[in-house]
mmCIF file of the protein (N, C-alpha, C, O) and its ligand, coordinates in Angstrom:
data_MODEL
# 
_entry.id   MODEL 
# 
loop_
_entity.id 
_entity.type 
_entity.pdbx_number_of_molecules 
1 polymer     1 
2 non-polymer 1 
# 
_entity_poly.entity_id                      1 
_entity_poly.type                           'polypeptide(L)' 
_entity_poly.nstd_linkage                   no 
_entity_poly.nstd_monomer                   no 
_entity_poly.pdbx_seq_one_letter_code       MSQDNLIKLECSVCHRTTHHTYRNKKKVKSRLEIKKYCRWCKKHTLHKETK 
_entity_poly.pdbx_seq_one_letter_code_can   MSQDNLIKLECSVCHRTTHHTYRNKKKVKSRLEIKKYCRWCKKHTLHKETK 
_entity_poly.pdbx_strand_id                 A 
# 
loop_
_entity_poly_seq.entity_id 
_entity_poly_seq.num 
_entity_poly_seq.mon_id 
_entity_poly_seq.hetero 
1 1  MET n 
1 2  SER n 
1 3  GLN n 
1 4  ASP n 
1 5  ASN n 
1 6  LEU n 
1 7  ILE n 
1 8  LYS n 
1 9  LEU n 
1 10 GLU n 
1 11 CYS n 
1 12 SER n 
1 13 VAL n 
1 14 CYS n 
1 15 HIS n 
1 16 ARG n 
1 17 THR n 
1 18 THR n 
1 19 HIS n 
1 20 HIS n 
1 21 THR n 
1 22 TYR n 
1 23 ARG n 
1 24 ASN n 
1 25 LYS n 
1 26 LYS n 
1 27 LYS n 
1 28 VAL n 
1 29 LYS n 
1 30 SER n 
1 31 ARG n 
1 32 LEU n 
1 33 GLU n 
1 34 ILE n 
1 35 LYS n 
1 36 LYS n 
1 37 TYR n 
1 38 CYS n 
1 39 ARG n 
1 40 TRP n 
1 41 CYS n 
1 42 LYS n 
1 43 LYS n 
1 44 HIS n 
1 45 THR n 
1 46 LEU n 
1 47 HIS n 
1 48 LYS n 
1 49 GLU n 
1 50 THR n 
1 51 LYS n 
# 
loop_
_struct_asym.id 
_struct_asym.entity_id 
A 1 
B 2 
# 
loop_
_chem_comp.id 
_chem_comp.type 
_chem_comp.mon_nstd_flag 
ARG 'L-peptide linking' y 
ASN 'L-peptide linking' y 
ASP 'L-peptide linking' y 
CYS 'L-peptide linking' y 
GLN 'L-peptide linking' y 
GLU 'L-peptide linking' y 
HIS 'L-peptide linking' y 
ILE 'L-peptide linking' y 
LEU 'L-peptide linking' y 
LYS 'L-peptide linking' y 
MET 'L-peptide linking' y 
SER 'L-peptide linking' y 
THR 'L-peptide linking' y 
TRP 'L-peptide linking' y 
TYR 'L-peptide linking' y 
VAL 'L-peptide linking' y 
ZN  non-polymer         . 
# 
_pdbx_entity_nonpoly.entity_id   2 
_pdbx_entity_nonpoly.name        ? 
_pdbx_entity_nonpoly.comp_id     ZN 
# 
_pdbx_nonpoly_scheme.asym_id         B 
_pdbx_nonpoly_scheme.entity_id       2 
_pdbx_nonpoly_scheme.mon_id          ZN 
_pdbx_nonpoly_scheme.ndb_seq_num     1 
_pdbx_nonpoly_scheme.pdb_seq_num     101 
_pdbx_nonpoly_scheme.auth_seq_num    101 
_pdbx_nonpoly_scheme.pdb_mon_id      ZN 
_pdbx_nonpoly_scheme.auth_mon_id     ZN 
_pdbx_nonpoly_scheme.pdb_strand_id   A 
_pdbx_nonpoly_scheme.pdb_ins_code    . 
# 
loop_
_atom_site.group_PDB 
_atom_site.id 
_atom_site.type_symbol 
_atom_site.label_atom_id 
_atom_site.label_alt_id 
_atom_site.label_comp_id 
_atom_site.label_asym_id 
_atom_site.label_entity_id 
_atom_site.label_seq_id 
_atom_site.pdbx_PDB_ins_code 
_atom_site.Cartn_x 
_atom_site.Cartn_y 
_atom_site.Cartn_z 
_atom_site.occupancy 
_atom_site.B_iso_or_equiv 
_atom_site.pdbx_formal_charge 
_atom_site.auth_seq_id 
_atom_site.auth_comp_id 
_atom_site.auth_asym_id 
_atom_site.auth_atom_id 
_atom_site.pdbx_PDB_model_num 
ATOM   1   N  N  . MET A 1 1  ? 0.828  -1.198 0.000   1.00 0.00 ? 1   MET A N  1 
ATOM   2   C  CA . MET A 1 1  ? 0.000  0.000  0.000   1.00 0.00 ? 1   MET A CA 1 
ATOM   3   C  C  . MET A 1 1  ? 0.865  1.252  0.000   1.00 0.00 ? 1   MET A C  1 
ATOM   4   O  O  . MET A 1 1  ? 0.591  2.207  -0.728  1.00 0.00 ? 1   MET A O  1 
ATOM   5   N  N  . SER A 1 2  ? 1.897  1.243  0.809   1.00 0.00 ? 2   SER A N  1 
ATOM   6   C  CA . SER A 1 2  ? 2.757  2.417  0.865   1.00 0.00 ? 2   SER A CA 1 
ATOM   7   C  C  . SER A 1 2  ? 3.625  2.526  -0.379  1.00 0.00 ? 2   SER A C  1 
ATOM   8   O  O  . SER A 1 2  ? 4.187  1.537  -0.849  1.00 0.00 ? 2   SER A O  1 
ATOM   9   N  N  . GLN A 1 3  ? 3.722  3.713  -0.894  1.00 0.00 ? 3   GLN A N  1 
ATOM   10  C  CA . GLN A 1 3  ? 4.578  3.951  -2.055  1.00 0.00 ? 3   GLN A CA 1 
ATOM   11  C  C  . GLN A 1 3  ? 5.842  4.693  -1.664  1.00 0.00 ? 3   GLN A C  1 
ATOM   12  O  O  . GLN A 1 3  ? 6.639  5.096  -2.511  1.00 0.00 ? 3   GLN A O  1 
ATOM   13  N  N  . ASP A 1 4  ? 6.002  4.860  -0.385  1.00 0.00 ? 4   ASP A N  1 
ATOM   14  C  CA . ASP A 1 4  ? 7.208  5.528  0.089   1.00 0.00 ? 4   ASP A CA 1 
ATOM   15  C  C  . ASP A 1 4  ? 8.290  4.490  0.371   1.00 0.00 ? 4   ASP A C  1 
ATOM   16  O  O  . ASP A 1 4  ? 8.041  3.486  1.038   1.00 0.00 ? 4   ASP A O  1 
ATOM   17  N  N  . ASN A 1 5  ? 9.448  4.733  -0.123  1.00 0.00 ? 5   ASN A N  1 
ATOM   18  C  CA . ASN A 1 5  ? 10.560 3.814  0.081   1.00 0.00 ? 5   ASN A CA 1 
ATOM   19  C  C  . ASN A 1 5  ? 11.622 4.454  0.956   1.00 0.00 ? 5   ASN A C  1 
ATOM   20  O  O  . ASN A 1 5  ? 11.940 5.637  0.838   1.00 0.00 ? 5   ASN A O  1 
ATOM   21  N  N  . LEU A 1 6  ? 12.146 3.640  1.818   1.00 0.00 ? 6   LEU A N  1 
ATOM   22  C  CA . LEU A 1 6  ? 13.238 4.130  2.652   1.00 0.00 ? 6   LEU A CA 1 
ATOM   23  C  C  . LEU A 1 6  ? 14.520 4.203  1.821   1.00 0.00 ? 6   LEU A C  1 
ATOM   24  O  O  . LEU A 1 6  ? 14.908 3.240  1.158   1.00 0.00 ? 6   LEU A O  1 
ATOM   25  N  N  . ILE A 1 7  ? 15.147 5.337  1.874   1.00 0.00 ? 7   ILE A N  1 
ATOM   26  C  CA . ILE A 1 7  ? 16.403 5.500  1.143   1.00 0.00 ? 7   ILE A CA 1 
ATOM   27  C  C  . ILE A 1 7  ? 17.474 6.011  2.084   1.00 0.00 ? 7   ILE A C  1 
ATOM   28  O  O  . ILE A 1 7  ? 17.188 6.549  3.153   1.00 0.00 ? 7   ILE A O  1 
ATOM   29  N  N  . LYS A 1 8  ? 18.698 5.833  1.665   1.00 0.00 ? 8   LYS A N  1 
ATOM   30  C  CA . LYS A 1 8  ? 19.823 6.320  2.449   1.00 0.00 ? 8   LYS A CA 1 
ATOM   31  C  C  . LYS A 1 8  ? 20.375 7.573  1.801   1.00 0.00 ? 8   LYS A C  1 
ATOM   32  O  O  . LYS A 1 8  ? 20.375 7.733  0.580   1.00 0.00 ? 8   LYS A O  1 
ATOM   33  N  N  . LEU A 1 9  ? 20.844 8.455  2.672   1.00 0.00 ? 9   LEU A N  1 
ATOM   34  C  CA . LEU A 1 9  ? 21.476 9.667  2.179   1.00 0.00 ? 9   LEU A CA 1 
ATOM   35  C  C  . LEU A 1 9  ? 22.956 9.635  2.542   1.00 0.00 ? 9   LEU A C  1 
ATOM   36  O  O  . LEU A 1 9  ? 23.330 9.520  3.709   1.00 0.00 ? 9   LEU A O  1 
ATOM   37  N  N  . GLU A 1 10 ? 23.766 9.737  1.527   1.00 0.00 ? 10  GLU A N  1 
ATOM   38  C  CA . GLU A 1 10 ? 25.214 9.646  1.721   1.00 0.00 ? 10  GLU A CA 1 
ATOM   39  C  C  . GLU A 1 10 ? 25.835 11.028 1.601   1.00 0.00 ? 10  GLU A C  1 
ATOM   40  O  O  . GLU A 1 10 ? 25.532 11.788 0.681   1.00 0.00 ? 10  GLU A O  1 
ATOM   41  N  N  . CYS A 1 11 ? 26.696 11.331 2.533   1.00 0.00 ? 11  CYS A N  1 
ATOM   42  C  CA . CYS A 1 11 ? 27.422 12.591 2.497   1.00 0.00 ? 11  CYS A CA 1 
ATOM   43  C  C  . CYS A 1 11 ? 28.368 12.600 1.303   1.00 0.00 ? 11  CYS A C  1 
ATOM   44  O  O  . CYS A 1 11 ? 29.134 11.656 1.107   1.00 0.00 ? 11  CYS A O  1 
ATOM   45  N  N  . SER A 1 12 ? 28.318 13.655 0.513   1.00 0.00 ? 12  SER A N  1 
ATOM   46  C  CA . SER A 1 12 ? 29.149 13.724 -0.687  1.00 0.00 ? 12  SER A CA 1 
ATOM   47  C  C  . SER A 1 12 ? 30.602 14.054 -0.358  1.00 0.00 ? 12  SER A C  1 
ATOM   48  O  O  . SER A 1 12 ? 31.474 13.979 -1.224  1.00 0.00 ? 12  SER A O  1 
ATOM   49  N  N  . VAL A 1 13 ? 30.856 14.416 0.884   1.00 0.00 ? 13  VAL A N  1 
ATOM   50  C  CA . VAL A 1 13 ? 32.227 14.756 1.285   1.00 0.00 ? 13  VAL A CA 1 
ATOM   51  C  C  . VAL A 1 13 ? 32.949 13.535 1.850   1.00 0.00 ? 13  VAL A C  1 
ATOM   52  O  O  . VAL A 1 13 ? 34.034 13.186 1.386   1.00 0.00 ? 13  VAL A O  1 
ATOM   53  N  N  . CYS A 1 14 ? 32.354 12.887 2.843   1.00 0.00 ? 14  CYS A N  1 
ATOM   54  C  CA . CYS A 1 14 ? 33.017 11.750 3.478   1.00 0.00 ? 14  CYS A CA 1 
ATOM   55  C  C  . CYS A 1 14 ? 32.440 10.407 3.026   1.00 0.00 ? 14  CYS A C  1 
ATOM   56  O  O  . CYS A 1 14 ? 32.972 9.352  3.370   1.00 0.00 ? 14  CYS A O  1 
ATOM   57  N  N  . HIS A 1 15 ? 31.372 10.448 2.269   1.00 0.00 ? 15  HIS A N  1 
ATOM   58  C  CA . HIS A 1 15 ? 30.742 9.250  1.698   1.00 0.00 ? 15  HIS A CA 1 
ATOM   59  C  C  . HIS A 1 15 ? 30.241 8.281  2.755   1.00 0.00 ? 15  HIS A C  1 
ATOM   60  O  O  . HIS A 1 15 ? 30.209 7.071  2.533   1.00 0.00 ? 15  HIS A O  1 
ATOM   61  N  N  . ARG A 1 16 ? 29.859 8.804  3.879   1.00 0.00 ? 16  ARG A N  1 
ATOM   62  C  CA . ARG A 1 16 ? 29.222 7.982  4.896   1.00 0.00 ? 16  ARG A CA 1 
ATOM   63  C  C  . ARG A 1 16 ? 27.712 8.148  4.788   1.00 0.00 ? 16  ARG A C  1 
ATOM   64  O  O  . ARG A 1 16 ? 27.211 9.209  4.416   1.00 0.00 ? 16  ARG A O  1 
ATOM   65  N  N  . THR A 1 17 ? 27.014 7.095  5.116   1.00 0.00 ? 17  THR A N  1 
ATOM   66  C  CA . THR A 1 17 ? 25.556 7.199  5.174   1.00 0.00 ? 17  THR A CA 1 
ATOM   67  C  C  . THR A 1 17 ? 25.179 7.815  6.503   1.00 0.00 ? 17  THR A C  1 
ATOM   68  O  O  . THR A 1 17 ? 25.353 7.205  7.558   1.00 0.00 ? 17  THR A O  1 
ATOM   69  N  N  . THR A 1 18 ? 24.668 9.014  6.442   1.00 0.00 ? 18  THR A N  1 
ATOM   70  C  CA . THR A 1 18 ? 24.431 9.755  7.672   1.00 0.00 ? 18  THR A CA 1 
ATOM   71  C  C  . THR A 1 18 ? 22.960 9.949  7.972   1.00 0.00 ? 18  THR A C  1 
ATOM   72  O  O  . THR A 1 18 ? 22.592 10.249 9.108   1.00 0.00 ? 18  THR A O  1 
ATOM   73  N  N  . HIS A 1 19 ? 22.126 9.784  6.980   1.00 0.00 ? 19  HIS A N  1 
ATOM   74  C  CA . HIS A 1 19 ? 20.702 10.015 7.198   1.00 0.00 ? 19  HIS A CA 1 
ATOM   75  C  C  . HIS A 1 19 ? 19.876 8.990  6.435   1.00 0.00 ? 19  HIS A C  1 
ATOM   76  O  O  . HIS A 1 19 ? 20.302 8.428  5.426   1.00 0.00 ? 19  HIS A O  1 
ATOM   77  N  N  . HIS A 1 20 ? 18.689 8.775  6.956   1.00 0.00 ? 20  HIS A N  1 
ATOM   78  C  CA . HIS A 1 20 ? 17.711 7.972  6.230   1.00 0.00 ? 20  HIS A CA 1 
ATOM   79  C  C  . HIS A 1 20 ? 16.459 8.811  6.051   1.00 0.00 ? 20  HIS A C  1 
ATOM   80  O  O  . HIS A 1 20 ? 16.103 9.625  6.903   1.00 0.00 ? 20  HIS A O  1 
ATOM   81  N  N  . THR A 1 21 ? 15.820 8.598  4.953   1.00 0.00 ? 21  THR A N  1 
ATOM   82  C  CA . THR A 1 21 ? 14.596 9.343  4.723   1.00 0.00 ? 21  THR A CA 1 
ATOM   83  C  C  . THR A 1 21 ? 13.675 8.520  3.847   1.00 0.00 ? 21  THR A C  1 
ATOM   84  O  O  . THR A 1 21 ? 14.048 7.461  3.341   1.00 0.00 ? 21  THR A O  1 
ATOM   85  N  N  . TYR A 1 22 ? 12.488 9.018  3.682   1.00 0.00 ? 22  TYR A N  1 
ATOM   86  C  CA . TYR A 1 22 ? 11.525 8.346  2.824   1.00 0.00 ? 22  TYR A CA 1 
ATOM   87  C  C  . TYR A 1 22 ? 11.303 9.158  1.562   1.00 0.00 ? 22  TYR A C  1 
ATOM   88  O  O  . TYR A 1 22 ? 11.325 10.388 1.580   1.00 0.00 ? 22  TYR A O  1 
ATOM   89  N  N  . ARG A 1 23 ? 11.092 8.454  0.484   1.00 0.00 ? 23  ARG A N  1 
ATOM   90  C  CA . ARG A 1 23 ? 10.825 9.134  -0.770  1.00 0.00 ? 23  ARG A CA 1 
ATOM   91  C  C  . ARG A 1 23 ? 9.604  8.532  -1.441  1.00 0.00 ? 23  ARG A C  1 
ATOM   92  O  O  . ARG A 1 23 ? 9.435  7.315  -1.508  1.00 0.00 ? 23  ARG A O  1 
ATOM   93  N  N  . ASN A 1 24 ? 8.790  9.396  -1.917  1.00 0.00 ? 24  ASN A N  1 
ATOM   94  C  CA . ASN A 1 24 ? 7.667  8.948  -2.717  1.00 0.00 ? 24  ASN A CA 1 
ATOM   95  C  C  . ASN A 1 24 ? 8.118  8.864  -4.170  1.00 0.00 ? 24  ASN A C  1 
ATOM   96  O  O  . ASN A 1 24 ? 8.415  9.878  -4.801  1.00 0.00 ? 24  ASN A O  1 
ATOM   97  N  N  . LYS A 1 25 ? 8.163  7.646  -4.687  1.00 0.00 ? 25  LYS A N  1 
ATOM   98  C  CA . LYS A 1 25 ? 8.704  7.450  -6.031  1.00 0.00 ? 25  LYS A CA 1 
ATOM   99  C  C  . LYS A 1 25 ? 7.805  8.031  -7.116  1.00 0.00 ? 25  LYS A C  1 
ATOM   100 O  O  . LYS A 1 25 ? 8.256  8.337  -8.219  1.00 0.00 ? 25  LYS A O  1 
ATOM   101 N  N  . LYS A 1 26 ? 6.552  8.172  -6.788  1.00 0.00 ? 26  LYS A N  1 
ATOM   102 C  CA . LYS A 1 26 ? 5.657  8.739  -7.791  1.00 0.00 ? 26  LYS A CA 1 
ATOM   103 C  C  . LYS A 1 26 ? 5.855  10.236 -7.952  1.00 0.00 ? 26  LYS A C  1 
ATOM   104 O  O  . LYS A 1 26 ? 5.613  10.810 -9.014  1.00 0.00 ? 26  LYS A O  1 
ATOM   105 N  N  . LYS A 1 27 ? 6.298  10.843 -6.876  1.00 0.00 ? 27  LYS A N  1 
ATOM   106 C  CA . LYS A 1 27 ? 6.455  12.299 -6.924  1.00 0.00 ? 27  LYS A CA 1 
ATOM   107 C  C  . LYS A 1 27 ? 7.870  12.702 -7.302  1.00 0.00 ? 27  LYS A C  1 
ATOM   108 O  O  . LYS A 1 27 ? 8.085  13.696 -7.996  1.00 0.00 ? 27  LYS A O  1 
ATOM   109 N  N  . VAL A 1 28 ? 8.826  11.919 -6.839  1.00 0.00 ? 28  VAL A N  1 
ATOM   110 C  CA . VAL A 1 28 ? 10.229 12.283 -7.064  1.00 0.00 ? 28  VAL A CA 1 
ATOM   111 C  C  . VAL A 1 28 ? 10.874 11.214 -7.927  1.00 0.00 ? 28  VAL A C  1 
ATOM   112 O  O  . VAL A 1 28 ? 11.030 10.072 -7.497  1.00 0.00 ? 28  VAL A O  1 
ATOM   113 N  N  . LYS A 1 29 ? 11.237 11.572 -9.110  1.00 0.00 ? 29  LYS A N  1 
ATOM   114 C  CA . LYS A 1 29 ? 11.845 10.603 -10.013 1.00 0.00 ? 29  LYS A CA 1 
ATOM   115 C  C  . LYS A 1 29 ? 13.350 10.770 -10.100 1.00 0.00 ? 29  LYS A C  1 
ATOM   116 O  O  . LYS A 1 29 ? 14.077 9.817  -10.380 1.00 0.00 ? 29  LYS A O  1 
ATOM   117 N  N  . SER A 1 30 ? 13.801 11.964 -9.863  1.00 0.00 ? 30  SER A N  1 
ATOM   118 C  CA . SER A 1 30 ? 15.235 12.194 -9.926  1.00 0.00 ? 30  SER A CA 1 
ATOM   119 C  C  . SER A 1 30 ? 15.875 11.860 -8.580  1.00 0.00 ? 30  SER A C  1 
ATOM   120 O  O  . SER A 1 30 ? 15.185 11.700 -7.574  1.00 0.00 ? 30  SER A O  1 
ATOM   121 N  N  . ARG A 1 31 ? 17.167 11.762 -8.578  1.00 0.00 ? 31  ARG A N  1 
ATOM   122 C  CA . ARG A 1 31 ? 17.887 11.461 -7.345  1.00 0.00 ? 31  ARG A CA 1 
ATOM   123 C  C  . ARG A 1 31 ? 17.874 12.659 -6.408  1.00 0.00 ? 31  ARG A C  1 
ATOM   124 O  O  . ARG A 1 31 ? 17.986 13.813 -6.821  1.00 0.00 ? 31  ARG A O  1 
ATOM   125 N  N  . LEU A 1 32 ? 17.737 12.341 -5.160  1.00 0.00 ? 32  LEU A N  1 
ATOM   126 C  CA . LEU A 1 32 ? 17.694 13.399 -4.168  1.00 0.00 ? 32  LEU A CA 1 
ATOM   127 C  C  . LEU A 1 32 ? 19.079 13.985 -3.929  1.00 0.00 ? 32  LEU A C  1 
ATOM   128 O  O  . LEU A 1 32 ? 20.085 13.276 -3.900  1.00 0.00 ? 32  LEU A O  1 
ATOM   129 N  N  . GLU A 1 33 ? 19.094 15.272 -3.765  1.00 0.00 ? 33  GLU A N  1 
ATOM   130 C  CA . GLU A 1 33 ? 20.312 15.958 -3.335  1.00 0.00 ? 33  GLU A CA 1 
ATOM   131 C  C  . GLU A 1 33 ? 19.890 17.002 -2.322  1.00 0.00 ? 33  GLU A C  1 
ATOM   132 O  O  . GLU A 1 33 ? 19.235 17.991 -2.652  1.00 0.00 ? 33  GLU A O  1 
ATOM   133 N  N  . ILE A 1 34 ? 20.278 16.759 -1.087  1.00 0.00 ? 34  ILE A N  1 
ATOM   134 C  CA . ILE A 1 34 ? 19.826 17.622 -0.010  1.00 0.00 ? 34  ILE A CA 1 
ATOM   135 C  C  . ILE A 1 34 ? 21.020 18.063 0.821   1.00 0.00 ? 34  ILE A C  1 
ATOM   136 O  O  . ILE A 1 34 ? 21.968 17.307 1.032   1.00 0.00 ? 34  ILE A O  1 
ATOM   137 N  N  . LYS A 1 35 ? 20.952 19.279 1.278   1.00 0.00 ? 35  LYS A N  1 
ATOM   138 C  CA . LYS A 1 35 ? 21.962 19.741 2.225   1.00 0.00 ? 35  LYS A CA 1 
ATOM   139 C  C  . LYS A 1 35 ? 21.532 19.340 3.624   1.00 0.00 ? 35  LYS A C  1 
ATOM   140 O  O  . LYS A 1 35 ? 20.459 19.713 4.098   1.00 0.00 ? 35  LYS A O  1 
ATOM   141 N  N  . LYS A 1 36 ? 22.399 18.566 4.275   1.00 0.00 ? 36  LYS A N  1 
ATOM   142 C  CA . LYS A 1 36 ? 22.103 18.112 5.625   1.00 0.00 ? 36  LYS A CA 1 
ATOM   143 C  C  . LYS A 1 36 ? 23.359 18.189 6.469   1.00 0.00 ? 36  LYS A C  1 
ATOM   144 O  O  . LYS A 1 36 ? 24.482 18.270 5.972   1.00 0.00 ? 36  LYS A O  1 
ATOM   145 N  N  . TYR A 1 37 ? 23.117 18.159 7.766   1.00 0.00 ? 37  TYR A N  1 
ATOM   146 C  CA . TYR A 1 37 ? 24.254 18.189 8.678   1.00 0.00 ? 37  TYR A CA 1 
ATOM   147 C  C  . TYR A 1 37 ? 24.905 16.813 8.738   1.00 0.00 ? 37  TYR A C  1 
ATOM   148 O  O  . TYR A 1 37 ? 24.231 15.812 8.979   1.00 0.00 ? 37  TYR A O  1 
ATOM   149 N  N  . CYS A 1 38 ? 26.199 16.766 8.521   1.00 0.00 ? 38  CYS A N  1 
ATOM   150 C  CA . CYS A 1 38 ? 26.949 15.529 8.639   1.00 0.00 ? 38  CYS A CA 1 
ATOM   151 C  C  . CYS A 1 38 ? 27.723 15.553 9.950   1.00 0.00 ? 38  CYS A C  1 
ATOM   152 O  O  . CYS A 1 38 ? 28.522 16.455 10.202  1.00 0.00 ? 38  CYS A O  1 
ATOM   153 N  N  . ARG A 1 39 ? 27.473 14.550 10.774  1.00 0.00 ? 39  ARG A N  1 
ATOM   154 C  CA . ARG A 1 39 ? 28.130 14.543 12.089  1.00 0.00 ? 39  ARG A CA 1 
ATOM   155 C  C  . ARG A 1 39 ? 29.594 14.142 11.983  1.00 0.00 ? 39  ARG A C  1 
ATOM   156 O  O  . ARG A 1 39 ? 30.361 14.333 12.927  1.00 0.00 ? 39  ARG A O  1 
ATOM   157 N  N  . TRP A 1 40 ? 29.985 13.589 10.843  1.00 0.00 ? 40  TRP A N  1 
ATOM   158 C  CA . TRP A 1 40 ? 31.395 13.239 10.642  1.00 0.00 ? 40  TRP A CA 1 
ATOM   159 C  C  . TRP A 1 40 ? 32.176 14.458 10.153  1.00 0.00 ? 40  TRP A C  1 
ATOM   160 O  O  . TRP A 1 40 ? 33.289 14.720 10.609  1.00 0.00 ? 40  TRP A O  1 
ATOM   161 N  N  . CYS A 1 41 ? 31.589 15.183 9.238   1.00 0.00 ? 41  CYS A N  1 
ATOM   162 C  CA . CYS A 1 41 ? 32.223 16.405 8.728   1.00 0.00 ? 41  CYS A CA 1 
ATOM   163 C  C  . CYS A 1 41 ? 31.994 17.583 9.673   1.00 0.00 ? 41  CYS A C  1 
ATOM   164 O  O  . CYS A 1 41 ? 32.694 18.594 9.611   1.00 0.00 ? 41  CYS A O  1 
ATOM   165 N  N  . LYS A 1 42 ? 31.009 17.431 10.541  1.00 0.00 ? 42  LYS A N  1 
ATOM   166 C  CA . LYS A 1 42 ? 30.640 18.473 11.499  1.00 0.00 ? 42  LYS A CA 1 
ATOM   167 C  C  . LYS A 1 42 ? 30.235 19.769 10.816  1.00 0.00 ? 42  LYS A C  1 
ATOM   168 O  O  . LYS A 1 42 ? 30.537 20.866 11.286  1.00 0.00 ? 42  LYS A O  1 
ATOM   169 N  N  . LYS A 1 43 ? 29.563 19.616 9.726   1.00 0.00 ? 43  LYS A N  1 
ATOM   170 C  CA . LYS A 1 43 ? 29.030 20.777 9.015   1.00 0.00 ? 43  LYS A CA 1 
ATOM   171 C  C  . LYS A 1 43 ? 27.949 20.312 8.056   1.00 0.00 ? 43  LYS A C  1 
ATOM   172 O  O  . LYS A 1 43 ? 27.741 19.113 7.869   1.00 0.00 ? 43  LYS A O  1 
ATOM   173 N  N  . HIS A 1 44 ? 27.269 21.266 7.455   1.00 0.00 ? 44  HIS A N  1 
ATOM   174 C  CA . HIS A 1 44 ? 26.264 20.930 6.455   1.00 0.00 ? 44  HIS A CA 1 
ATOM   175 C  C  . HIS A 1 44 ? 26.946 20.640 5.127   1.00 0.00 ? 44  HIS A C  1 
ATOM   176 O  O  . HIS A 1 44 ? 27.748 21.427 4.624   1.00 0.00 ? 44  HIS A O  1 
ATOM   177 N  N  . THR A 1 45 ? 26.602 19.499 4.588   1.00 0.00 ? 45  THR A N  1 
ATOM   178 C  CA . THR A 1 45 ? 27.181 19.101 3.309   1.00 0.00 ? 45  THR A CA 1 
ATOM   179 C  C  . THR A 1 45 ? 26.062 18.631 2.390   1.00 0.00 ? 45  THR A C  1 
ATOM   180 O  O  . THR A 1 45 ? 24.928 18.421 2.820   1.00 0.00 ? 45  THR A O  1 
ATOM   181 N  N  . LEU A 1 46 ? 26.396 18.477 1.151   1.00 0.00 ? 46  LEU A N  1 
ATOM   182 C  CA . LEU A 1 46 ? 25.426 17.942 0.202   1.00 0.00 ? 46  LEU A CA 1 
ATOM   183 C  C  . LEU A 1 46 ? 25.327 16.433 0.350   1.00 0.00 ? 46  LEU A C  1 
ATOM   184 O  O  . LEU A 1 46 ? 26.332 15.723 0.327   1.00 0.00 ? 46  LEU A O  1 
ATOM   185 N  N  . HIS A 1 47 ? 24.109 15.962 0.500   1.00 0.00 ? 47  HIS A N  1 
ATOM   186 C  CA . HIS A 1 47 ? 23.878 14.527 0.624   1.00 0.00 ? 47  HIS A CA 1 
ATOM   187 C  C  . HIS A 1 47 ? 23.127 14.019 -0.585  1.00 0.00 ? 47  HIS A C  1 
ATOM   188 O  O  . HIS A 1 47 ? 22.222 14.671 -1.104  1.00 0.00 ? 47  HIS A O  1 
ATOM   189 N  N  . LYS A 1 48 ? 23.523 12.846 -1.016  1.00 0.00 ? 48  LYS A N  1 
ATOM   190 C  CA . LYS A 1 48 ? 22.888 12.266 -2.187  1.00 0.00 ? 48  LYS A CA 1 
ATOM   191 C  C  . LYS A 1 48 ? 22.301 10.908 -1.844  1.00 0.00 ? 48  LYS A C  1 
ATOM   192 O  O  . LYS A 1 48 ? 22.752 10.205 -0.940  1.00 0.00 ? 48  LYS A O  1 
ATOM   193 N  N  . GLU A 1 49 ? 21.293 10.583 -2.597  1.00 0.00 ? 49  GLU A N  1 
ATOM   194 C  CA . GLU A 1 49 ? 20.635 9.297  -2.418  1.00 0.00 ? 49  GLU A CA 1 
ATOM   195 C  C  . GLU A 1 49 ? 21.570 8.166  -2.819  1.00 0.00 ? 49  GLU A C  1 
ATOM   196 O  O  . GLU A 1 49 ? 22.284 8.253  -3.818  1.00 0.00 ? 49  GLU A O  1 
ATOM   197 N  N  . THR A 1 50 ? 21.550 7.113  -2.030  1.00 0.00 ? 50  THR A N  1 
ATOM   198 C  CA . THR A 1 50 ? 22.324 5.928  -2.380  1.00 0.00 ? 50  THR A CA 1 
ATOM   199 C  C  . THR A 1 50 ? 21.497 4.692  -2.072  1.00 0.00 ? 50  THR A C  1 
ATOM   200 O  O  . THR A 1 50 ? 20.438 4.780  -1.451  1.00 0.00 ? 50  THR A O  1 
ATOM   201 N  N  . LYS A 1 51 ? 21.993 3.528  -2.515  1.00 0.00 ? 51  LYS A N  1 
ATOM   202 C  CA . LYS A 1 51 ? 21.221 2.304  -2.282  1.00 0.00 ? 51  LYS A CA 1 
ATOM   203 C  C  . LYS A 1 51 ? 22.063 1.223  -1.633  1.00 0.00 ? 51  LYS A C  1 
ATOM   204 O  O  . LYS A 1 51 ? 21.566 0.129  -1.369  1.00 0.00 ? 51  LYS A O  1 
HETATM 205 ZN ZN . ZN  B 2 .  ? 30.372 13.935 5.775   1.00 0.00 2 101 ZN  A ZN 1 
# 
């Protein structure tokens, strides 16, 4: 029933998976790129969807 999929967000600087989020595949077709706080880099970095 749910169309939301759990995805991982990887920091583009240190390449660690730092966040998890849900994405609605019907609404978002492109890869996510979000600025989020990375606790390893200790700053806001660009995070990208990974699998
Ligand atoms: Zn990082």
